[in-house]
N, C-alpha and C positions, 0 to 999 in steps of 0.2 A: 444493147438492143435486143428487142424481143419479136418474136413474132405467132402466127397463128398458128403455125407448126408445135405443139404444145407436144415435150416430150419428158414424161412423169418416169423418175429411177427409182426401183423398188430396192430393198436389202435382198440380197442372194440366200440368205438365210431365214428368212420367216416371209417374202414378197411385202413388208410394210416399207411405207414411201420413205425414200431418204431426202425427195426433195423435186422438182421440178428446173426445166429450163425449155429452152425453144430453136427448132434447128435455125440454122442463119440462110436467109433468104438467096436466091441469087445477087439480089442487091447488096448484102451483107458480102455477098463473097467479095464483089467489084471491089467494093469500097475497101475491103480490108488487102486486097493486090493491089492497088492503086496507091494507097495509102503507104502501103511497102515502098513501092516505087519509088515513092516522092521522098520518103525517108531515109533511101539508100545513102546517097550523100553526106547527108546530116549526121548518119549515122557514124560512116567512117571519119567523120571527122572530128569525132567528140576526142576528146584529151584521154588520156590514160586515166588521170585522175577522174576525170566524171565519169568512164565508165566500169572505173572499179569501186568509185562510192556510191553507186546505182545499185552495183551488186551488193555490196556491203547491206545496203539500207533492205533490199528481198532479204537476204539473210537473217536482217535481225528480225524484221517483222514475222516471217515465217519462224521464227524462235518465242515470239511473244505470242503469236495465235497457234502456238502447236498443240493444245488443248485440241482448238478448233479444227483445227488440220488434221488430226487423226480421228477423229469421230467420224469426218465426213468420209475420210479413206475407208473406215469399216464399213461405214452404211451404204457407200455405192459400190464396194468391192466385195464386201462379205471378210477382208483381212481380219485376223485377231488382233486386237486393240495393242497386243504388246507387239505384234508386227507393225501395224500402223505408226505407233510411236515411234519405232525404231526407223521407218521410211522417214517422217518429219525429220528425226535428228540428221540422217542424211544427207535431205535436201538443204538444210541449214549448212552443213558442210560443203556441199557442193557450190554453192553460192560463193560461198566463202573463199575456196580455194578458185572460185572465177576470178573474183575480184586480185588475187592473189597473181592469176596468170596475167591480168590483164595489166597489169603493173609492169611484168618483165616482158612482155610480147613487144620485142624491137628490132627482130630481123638479126642478118649476120655482115659482117663487113668479114670483105674477101681481098687481099692483095692481089693484085694483077702485073705487077712486075718481077713475077719470076721467069718472063719471057721477055728480054731484051726490046722485042717491037711492043711493048707496054708498057715500058718502062715511065712514071708519073701516072700512069692510072692506078683507081682503086675503085673498087666494086661495093656498094649497098645494095643487101638484097631484101626487101623488106617485104611480110606477106598481107595483102589486101582484100577484102570481101571479095567472095565471087557475085556477091548481091544478094536479093531476099530470099529467104531458107523457107519451105515448105517443110514443116515438123507434123508427122502425121505417128503417135502416141498408142501403146496398148492400155489395156486396161489394168491389169497384174501390180504395176504402181503407178498409179495414177498422180503419182506429185513428183516422185524421185526421177521418174523416165521422163517426164516433161521438164526437168529440172537440167535433166543432162542432154538436153538439146540448146532450150533457152540459158540455159549461164553461157557457153562459150560463144553463142551469137549474139549476145551484149559483151563479149568480154572483145570481141572483134571489130564492133561497132555493125553489126549486120542485122537487118530487120527479119523477124522472124514472125511464121504463120502456124501455130498452133490446131491441129486437128486430131481432138482428141478421140477415145474409143467413144462409140456411143454408149457402152455399157457405164463408162465411169468419166462424164463430162465435168460433175461439178468440183472437183478439187481442181481441175486445171483455172477453173473459171474463178474458183477464190484466188487461186495464184493471180489469175488477169485483174482481179481486184485490187490487189495489192500494186501492180504493176500499172496502174492507172494513174496511181498518185505520183508516180515518179518523177522526176523532171528531164526527160529524155525528149524526143522528137515525136511530133504526133506520127503513129502507124510501126513503130519499131515493134510493137507487138502487140497481137491480135489472138484472139480464141474463136474458133470458128466450130459450133458443136453442128456435126453434117452424117448421116448416114452411108454406112460406108461405099453405098452406089454411086453415091453421089460428088466422091473423091477425085473422080479421074479426071474431071474438067482441070481443078486443081494442079495434080501431078502436074496434067500435060499442057499448063500455062508457060508459055516461053518467057513471061516475065521472074519467073521464079526459080532461077538454073540451077536452084541447088535443092533436093530432096533427102532427107532424113525421116528414115523408115525402122521402125521395130515394129515385129509383130511377126504371124505365119510367114513361111516360106511360100508356100503357094501365092501371096498376097505380093511378098518381097519380089519376084520373079516377074510377075505382070508388069510391076512399075518397072524395071529394069527395060524390058522388052516393050513397054512403051514409049521410054523417052532416053534411048540410047545416048544422045547427045547432052543428055545434063549428067552433073554429078552427083551420084547418089550411092550413099551411103546404108546398108541393109544391117540391121542387128538383127538376127532372124533367130531359128529354135535351135534345140539340142537333147539329147538324151545324154547327160553328163553322169559320166561315169566315176567311181572309187574303186581305187585297188587296193587290197590288203596284200603287202609283199611280204616275201620268206622273214626277214628281217625285224620286223615291226612286233614289236614287244607291246605295248598297251593298247589290248584291245576291246578292253572296255571303254576308253576314251574315243579310240575310232567307231564303237559300236552307237555311244551317246551321240556325236558330231553326225554321222549319217543318218539317224532316225530321226534326229530334230530338223535337218538340212534335207532330207527326202520329203517330210512333211509339211514344213512351216510353208505357209500361204497357202495350205492344200496342195501343194508341188508345184503350185501355179509360178513358177518361175524356169526361166530358161538353164539354167544351172542347177537346180534342185536335184538332188541326186537320184538317180533313177536304175542304174546297173552297178551294180555292187560285184566285183572280181572279186575272189578270197584266196590265197594260196592254200591249197587243200592243206598244209599242215595246219593251218587255224581254223578249218571251216565247222569242223565239232564244238571247237571252246567258243568260236565267235559268232555263232548262231544264236546260242541262247542270249547272249547278251545282249545282241542286236532287238529280239524277239521282247527283250524284258523292256528295253529302252523306248519301243514302239510303244506296248502296252501302257507305259509309264504316260504318255502323251494324253492328256484330256482334248476330249472330241467336244464340241456344244457351241454356244452362242457367242460368237466372238467379239461380244460387247462385254462380255465376262472378262474379266483381266487375266482370270485363271486358267482360259482356253488357248491350248496351242494350237489345236487343228480346226479352222471355221468350212463352211462350204466350199464349193468351188461357184462359178462365177454364174451359172444358170442351170435348169435341170436338162438343158439337153447338153452340156457337157457332162454331167453327171453320169445320163443316160453313157453316154458313148465311152468314159470309163469303165463303167461297168461291163458294157458289152467286150472290152479288151481284156477284160481280168476273165470273164468267161472263155473267151478265144483260146486264151493261152492255157486255160485249166483242159479245156478241150484237146488241146493240143499234146497234152502228157504233163504241165506245169502243175505242179501243190501249190495250194494255200498255206502258210504258216501263220497267216494273222491277216485279219479284216476279211476283205472280199465284199461288203455287206454295201448296201445305199440306202438313205432314207432321205427322200427329197433331193435336194441339191448338195448333202455330205455325204463324201464317200468315209468308210472305215481306212485309216490308215494300215494299209497292205503289204503284207512281203509274200513274196512268190520264191518259188524254186523248181529247177528243174526244168526249164522254159526255154524251147528252143529258140535259135538264133533268128527267125525269121520272124517271128510270134510280133504284133504290134505293140506290147510293151518293151520290146527289147530292142526294134528296130527303129521304130520310131518314137516322136515326141508324145509323153504321155499327159503332161500338163496336170498330174490329179497327185494324190498320195499314195504314189505304188513304187514300190522297192523290188528288185528282182536279183537275187543271191545267185551267181555263178562259180561253183569252184575252179580255180586254172592252177594246174601241175608247176608253173615257173611264172618267174615276173615276166618275162620273157613271152610267154603266153599271154599274160596279162594286158601287156602292150598290145599284143595283137587283139586281143579280144576288145580293148577301148577303140581302138582305130578301126575294127571293123563296124563301121558306122556311117552311114551320112552325111552327119553333122561330124563338126569340131570344133566347139565353143571351148570349154572346158574341161579338165581332169584334175582328181583329186589321187594324189601318189604317196600312200600310207608307209613311209622309209623314214629310217636313221640312217641310211648310208648316202656320202655324197655322191660317190660314183654311180648308185642308181637314182637319185635323184636328177644327175647330169644326164644319165643313158634316157630317160624318161623325157626331159625337154629335148632333147636332140630326135629321137624317135615320134613320139606321138603328133598327131597334124592336128592339133589345136590350137587355139589362139592364148590358151594360157597353163598353166603345169602347177596346180597349188602342191606344195611337197610337204606332208606331216598333215593335212587338212582338208578337208573335201571341195569340190570344184565348187562349189556356192559361195566362197569367199572374196567380196569386192570390193576394195577402198578404191574410194569413188575419184582418186587423181591418177589412179594406175590405165593403160591403156586396154581396152576393154570391148572384146569382140572376136569373131572366129573364121574360120575357114571353111570352105569345102560347103553344104547348105546352111549352115550356119552366117554365111554373109560376107558382108565386105565392107572395109573400112574402120575404125576404131573408136569407140566412145571412152569418155575418162577425159577431163575437161580440157586441155593442153592439145591432146589427140584429136579431141574433135573442130579444135580451133584448127589447126591444119588440114582438116577437110574443108572447114566452112572458110580458107583461103586460097591464095593462089600466089605464084613468087610472083614480084615487079622488079626489075631489076635497075637501077639506077650505078651510071660510068662515070666518073669524074675524072678529068685530066688536069693535067697542070700539078699533080699532089707531089709535093715532097714526105716523103717518108725517113 
């Protein structure tokens, strides 16, 4: 469907036209919601084989059209082609995992004859869809973060309406094109391109009992406050930290991983490395290795397969990042690398001597900026990581098992990655944060639990 409200999507790097779409009208929105409501019972009644077959087919079709998807992601998002290809591969895996989870989505059997009064009784606890889902996705992963909402919804048989980010609707629409050819009940999946200011009515629509949002903290808070009676999952921001512990020996490896994953996708990932805490014993040796690894990254046109770092999403974002770097320097920070801007491209930047309350340390930069800070002990490093409003994931470079478990016990984050950067994510693992980083978990099985609620069946007169 189209409307007269046409939106032209432009490449963040040079402003060339990536494609066109149109915003959904109020009539389109009503049709999508009504269709999702009508599909709810049919979706829940789909067999495991039917749900798994649909998910397997989506996975296979994305794989067959991988080049098309990757080029489109790069065109509307500005993500370097190498990272766009990686995102497509992850989406293929996400739908494949969902097919497997759909096959084993069985429930729990619980015996009740542990008490004499319940002799001859047994309980079956199954999870059933809460109802149609509204999924609001961000610009930074226009395919795989949509997949992480759509795949678990189909795995449990729940209809889902996707509102993609206004900057990157084309990839979600291409996924919708694939799904439109599946043998699923009408209304199981819709894509509604809308400006953000017109999404409030969808959020508040009582016919959509689940809202799954990935995006900024302020918007997530607004959604939570607007619909406290709904089941809301929030995947919000972070200023992810990596800690080089005293016992860590392979400083070159840590420097390489931090350089790459502080700058991949121009730092526009909630778990991109931003804060780097280094035990003081290693600062002198580690810092030159980090600077060399950052200098080796190639910045430029994201359509070039050799490009490592492309533009941020738009000029406004680039100007904000440039301003934050300037504020950090004015507060006493020193630029060790980068710091400049050309249009929407920010040079990969390394800062040191930055006060804890500077925005590049305290807030989420969402840009290619690393802040290096020495610490006098691993314990001080743990405290520095936790000195944040956010708590998504942390990377702890240690060889010691006791240090790894201490990090896991002490850090208030959703995940601790040992021996690597906080940017690691496998698509089947529980993913999410605490504090201002949100609530709920993604990862296929975890999202399936969020999208469903338990329903109890007690059978009487059962001989065990």
